[in-house]
N, C-alpha and C positions, 0 to 999 in steps of 0.2 A: 663418711665425715663430709660434711660442706664446708668448702672453702670462699671465703668472701676477698673481696678485693679491695685493696686499702685506695684511697686515693690521696692525691696529693692537696693542701690547702688550695693552691692556685687552679686546679681541676675545678673544686668546687665554687670558687668565688667565680670562675669564668662560666661556668653554667647557671650560676644566678645571675649573674649580671644579663646574660642570652635572655633567660625565662622573666628578668624585671623590665627588658627592654620590650619584648613581645606584648607582655601585659601593658603596658605604657601606652603602646597602639592601639591594642584591643578596645580600650577604655578610651583611649581619646576620639576611636570612631563614633563608640557610643555616645559620648558626650559634645563630640561635633554635632551631629544629629539633632542634639535635644537642644544646644544652646543656640546653634544656629539656624533654626529651624525657617524664620522669617526670609533668612539669606540664602538658603540652602540651593535654591535656583537658580542664583547669580554668583555663588562660589562653590568652588569644587575641591576639595582637599585633595590633593595629588600623593603629600606625601611628608617626610620630616627629616630633615639633614644636619647633624649638629645643633639640635634645638630649636632649629627654626621650622617654622611650616610653610610649606611649599601650596601656593592657593593660586588656583587656576581661575581669574575672575572673567564672565561671560561678555563683559563690553568695558569700552572705558569709563562709563558711569559707574560701574560696579568696581572696578579698580580704585577708583578715587574714592569709594565709601568707605571702601577695604583699608584704604591708608588711615582715613581718620579715625577710622573704629578700630585700629590694630592695637595699642595699648589697651584697650577695655576688653578685646577680645582675649588678649593673652592673660589677661589679670581673670576673666570668667574661667577659662580651662584651666589654669595652674591650680584654681581653689580644688578640684577633684585629685589632685594628688598629695602624697606625702611631702614632696619635696618641689618646688618650683621649677622645672626642667625646660619648659615653655619659654626659649628669649625673645621670639621675634618672630615676624611674617614676612615672608616676601611673594612678592607674585611672579608666577610663570608664565610662558606664551598663553594669551589668550585667542 
C-alpha cells in the first residue's frame, strides 16, 4: 500500500511563491531582450531586488537615457505580467 505525504497549506503556498518568482525572472529575461533590443548594448540587466530592476549602464550618457526612459520601461515590461510587480529602476555601478 502506497502512502502519500500530507502537506500543510503553508508549504504549498511557499513552494508556489518560489516557483512564481522564478517564472517571473525567466519571463523578465526574455522580455528584456525583446523590449530593450535597441539599448541592449548600453544597458545590462543585473538583477531584481524587491521589484526594483538593477541595471548597469555602460556610460554616463546611457545612465541619463535610462533615467529619462525609466517610467516607460517599467510600463512596457509590466504589460507582460498578470500583476504589475516591477516598481522602478535603479542604476548600479557602471
